[in-house]
N, C-alpha and C positions, 0 to 999 in steps of 0.2 A: 935530121928531120926535118921535112917539108910538109907546107901547109897549103892545100888546094882545095877551090873554092869552086863550086856547081851551081850555078844560074839556072832553074828551071822554070818549065809550066807546065800544067797537068790539068787534065777534065776528070773532076774527082766522083763523077755518078759511074765513071767505072772500076774505080778501087774504093778500101775500106778506110779511107782517111789520108794522113800525111804519115802519123807514129806507125813504127812497124810493130805486128802482133803475128801471133803463130797461126799459119795453116789458112791464112787469108793476104791477098795482093793491096798492097799498101806501097804509097810512095818511097818512104822511106826504104820500104823493103826492099821494091823490086829495084831500087838503086842500087842499094848495098850488094845483094845478088848479083847483078850485071857487075857493080867496078869487082866484087870478089873473083868472078871468073875470069875476068880480062886480065887482072893483075895477079892471078893465080897466090893471092893472099886474102885473108879475113880482113874485111875492111868496115869500119864502125866510120856512121856519120855523126854530125849533129844538124839539126835545121833551124831557123829562126821560128816560125810558126806551126804549132800542131794545126793544121786544118783538121776540122769533120768528114767525118765520111760524106760524099756528095760535093763538098767546096772545092770550088775550081781555085789554079791559081795561074797569072798572068809571069809571075817574078817571086819566086821562091828560093831561097838562099839556105845550102849545104855545104858542109865544108866536114873533111878526114884527113888525117896523116898518112905520110908516106916517109919511107927511107929514104928515096931517089929521085932524080928529076925524072919527068914525065913529058913525052910529047905531046900537049894537053889536045893541038886540033886532032890530030889522029884519034887518040880516044874519045875525044865529044863525038865523031864523025860513028865510030865503031860502037858508042853507047847508043848513040840514038837509032842506029838499025838496030837494035835488042830490045830498046822502049818504045820505039813509037808506036806496036801495036801492043801495049800497055796502056796507051794514053800518055805517054810520059815525053816531054823534049827538052833538052839539055841546051840551051840557048847560049849558054858562056861557060868554060873550064880555064882557069888559070891558077896560080901561084902566087899566094899572097903573106904578109908578117904572120911569124910564127903565132905571134901574141891575138891576129884578129878572131873575134867567135860571132859566129852566125845568131845566134840567141844573145849571148851576154852583152853586147856593143849595140843591140837595138836601141836606137832613138824611137822610133816609131815606127807605123804601120797603115797600110791603107786598104781598104775594103770598098767594094763597093756591090749595091745587092739593085737587079733588073727589075722594074716595075711597070706594067700598063695597065689601061682600065678599056682598051683597046683590042680583042681576043683575036682580029681577022689581020690587025699589024703586028703580033708576033706570035702566031701560030708555028710559023717555022721554026722560031728558036726556042721552044718547049722540049725538054725541060727548065732550061735556063732564063727562064721568068715568070715572075709571077705576076697574076692576074688577080685585082681588086674590084669591087665593087664601088659606084659611085665617081662623080664627078671631083676631081682635083681640085680645089681652093691653092693655090700657091702662095697667098698672102700669110693664109692660116699653116701651111707647112712651112712658112720660113720663118715665121713667130713659131713654132714648138723645135725647129733644128736652133735656132738661135738659140733658146734655153737649154738645150742638152750640152753646148758649148763649155767649154772652161773645166775646172776640174771641181770634181763632185764626187757625192758618197751613191755610186751606180747598181744598188743592192738590191733595187728596186728592177731592176732589167738582168740578176744575175742569178743562178740555180741555189737553191736553198740546200749547203751543204754541212749538213751540223756535225760531219764530220770532220771539218777543219773551220771550226769557230775564231780562230786567230788568221783567218785570209783575210788581206786586204779588200775591199772592192770600191777602194779609192783610183780615180783613173781620170784623166788629163784627155780631154776632145780639143783637139787645136781647130780643127774643121769638119763642119759639115754643109755639103751643097748638093744640089738636083742639078744634073745636066740632062737637056731634052731634046731627045732627036729622035726626030720618024714614029711620035706617038710613043716612043718610049721615054721611061723616067729613069736615071740613072742615078740612085741613092748614093754619095758617097761619105765615108768617115775617116777622117783622120786622129789617132791618136797614142799615146804612147804605149798603151796596153789596151787590152780587151777581154772580156771576161768569157765563160765558156757560155755561148748562145747568145751574148748581149748582144752584138748586130742585130741579127732577125730578130729582137724581143722590140729593139730601136723600132726599125723598120715598119714591123706593125704599129706599133703609137704613131709615128708619124703620118701612115694610111691614113688612121682614126681619127689624128687631130688634123691632117691635110682633107681631111672627106666632110668635116661638120661635126664628129662624133664625140669631140673631145670637149669639155666646158672649159672657160677661158682661166681658169685658175689653175687649170692642171696643166694646160699649156703655158703658162707664165711660170709654172715651177712643179716639173715633173716627176720631182724626188719627195713630193709629199707621200705618206704613207697609204693614203688612201688613190691614189691616182690609178685611173682605170688602165686598160687595155696593156698593163707591163710583162705579163705571163706568157702571151701567144708566142710559141716559137714557130717563127714561118719554114719552111722546106730549105734546105741546104743548095740545092743546084744553083738559082738563081745569086750564088753568094760569090765572088771573086777575091782573092787577095789579088791586088792591084800592085804593091810596091811597098819594100820593106826600107827603111833608111835609117842610117847607122852613124854615130857620133862622129865619125869623120868618113872621108870617101876611101872605100875597101883599095888600097894599094895593089896595083897588078906589077909583078915583079919579071924581072926578065929570064924568058926561059931558053 
């Protein structure tokens, strides 16, 4: 048995999320459909991150198992000819160790969210940009970002799921920052795990903090029960899965 890895990118607003669903196009579903057609065998994949409907990815990883060697570059070109009009592109395709798993071996993920206060600057990037009102104070923004770093209980920024009372809401954020380019502010988050809708809630809180709408006590400790602006879920289209990092490099085997 051989273990194959696909490194892909996609535009999420054209699809119904990553995870396969019945009767609607998803990233995983379209890739499995194309692989099964080309390889003439029912293929099932595993993904690194279950991005929501509307969320984009620059680097997402999947794997699948197959019983013989494949010409991965030829297959990559064939798959792209089938998937490009589905807004999915296969960046890389290679064989790796049997033990590698794209979800279980994850060390961390980086997400980015594009925001701007200048409508003229970003109008051609719609819907992959979020406009906010108010002038950003980057000193306040940095203070709020620093308070979110580290290992914390992020239940303030998580869905309240009563059906899973024992699900952990403890996450570690290794880094949060902002990249300023041409009137755009790109907020990025590097963490070991992210809860459902967590990044989009964090972005809303940071916008409110940076535009002067959050009191100092909540900027310094955003994990207080009464912290404001933690429940709003921003649109998914400006959110990008930038990359996935693993506990060890994914070894590329000779093909």
